[in-house]
C-alpha positions, 0 to 999 in steps of 0.5 A: 554493541559488542554484545550483538551477534556479528554476521560477515558478508562473503568475499566479493558480495558486499558491493550492494551493502557498501553502496547503501542498499538496505537489504542483504540477501542470504547468498551474500552472507557467510552462513556459518553454523553460528550464523544460522543459529541466530534467532529470526528477528535478532538485531545484529552487526554486519561487517564486510569481508574486509572488516568494513562495518556496515551498521545494525540490521534485523536478521533472519537466517531463514529468509531470502532477504536475510538482513535489513538495515536499521542504522548505518551506525555500527554503534547504534542502540536499538532500544525504546529510545531508538524506535521512539526517535524513528517514529517521531521523525515519521510523525513530524513528516506527516504532520507537515504534509497533512492537516488531520491525523489520517495518513500512512504513518510509517512506510517501511524502509523509507521511514527507516523501519524495514518491514513495518507499516502503520496507518493512522486514523486519528486515535486508531492505528493499524499495524502490519509487521511483515518481518521477523525483526518487526514482529520482535520489535512490535512491543517497543513500537507499541510503547513508542506509539503510546508515548507519541500519540497515545492511540485509543486502539491498535489493530495488528493486521499481520496477514501479508503473504510475505510473512510466510517467507519470514516464517511468521503466521498470519494473524489479525488481532486487537493489540490495544483498546476494545473498539477497532472501528474508526473514521478517516476524513478525506476531502469533505467526506468522512469514511468508516474504517474497520481494520479488523474486518476490512481489507488490508489495513482498512483504508487505501491512503495511497490513492488519496491524491488520485481520488482528489484528481478524479473528483475534480473531473466528476462534476455533473458526470455519471461515475462508475467506481469499479473494484470500489471497496468502501467507495473512496473514489466514487463517494468523493466524486459524489461529494464533488458534484457527480450527477450519479455514482455507481459503486461496483464490488464483489464484497457485500461488507465493503458495499454496505460500508460504502452506502452507510458512508453515503447516507451519513454524508448526505450523498445516498440519493446520487449513489447506487451499489452493484454487487458482482465480479467486476470484470464480468459486470463491466463486460455486461454493462458494455453489452447493454450500452452503459456509458459514464463520464468517468470510469474508475478501475482500481483492482487488487494486485493481479501479479502476486509473484514474478511468474504471474506477470504475463497473466497480469499483463493480459488482465490489465489489457482486458480491463482497459478494454472493457472499461474504455467501452464504458467511457462516453466520448470526451470522458475520463478513465482512471486505471491503476495497478498495485502489482509491484512486479509489473513495471510502470512502463509495461503497465502503461503499454498494456493499458494503451494496447487495451484502449486500441483494442477498444478503438478509443483514442486517448490522451494521458493527463497524469501518470501517478503513484502513491501519495507522499505519506508513502515515500520511496527508498531511493535504493528500492525502485520495487517499492514504487508499487502503485501505478496509475493512469488518468486519461481522456478518451475520444 
């Protein structure tokens, strides 16, 4: 591996990397003119100031996270065989976890592929490369996918804001195949997915276990699924025997997709779609005296950066208050946050404060996160982005 560029860490700035942290920040790197000239996305060797070899990394001299570890082995060959082996390991775990090929196939650092997200919908794969290194590795990733699962189509959903921090453009395109539509099977419902036109990579696999938990509470109940996207929570509740389900979202496309799924699965008679801004609609429903046995509020991230945290805390507080007002006595509230900047404890505290403002007593049935196809790297607690509370209100 002597042909790989070598970067060195500054004296006294190697403790984190030596401790196994997968990220090296730019202020830990000796940024010589030669180092700054390394093309973004290059594979490099890393050494501490004392000569300790710290493995092979993707490197971007222009990013705050300058290096992301690929392997602790300084002699690792990052070639097609490397990516095929990594992807095969990720695939083996998911095949052990799930009986159908619908899951997050790769979850970045926790699967040894920093910056890469792959979601699998049978023979359709959505790819998100969030770093310059993974942008460069995408052709090899596609070859590994072809070798292991031979997908019919692969869609690049490279729209994440973090790409700008890596100097990358935001782009959505079809990389393989001609038809980017597909389905995902969850519970007893088959959902339509559209990675080219839908949100994020087309489906939110992270809420799989939470949707199943809510569905078990929904039999015989009226259910409100706010910020519903394509109806993952609400339609599973309908399939589990909910008396009626109201889907609420501002996206006409998402609601149309949800209602088509309801019709295809024989659920449409018990499902209605309401288009509107969720917060405003929840407030209006509360004034009108609407009540539901189960209320789900699963909003997009309220905190895009650290500076947004105070506003996000206030928004979650208000959301909890408005949602609680719609829960019938003895009913259930599910509320989630995908803002990784908001810590789990602060999220729970602000939700409980919102319930207090609504004058509702509660008990917590579950404090949960993402499912096992979204594993966490033990050195990256910030990767535990999803927080969710399931409560019963009196």
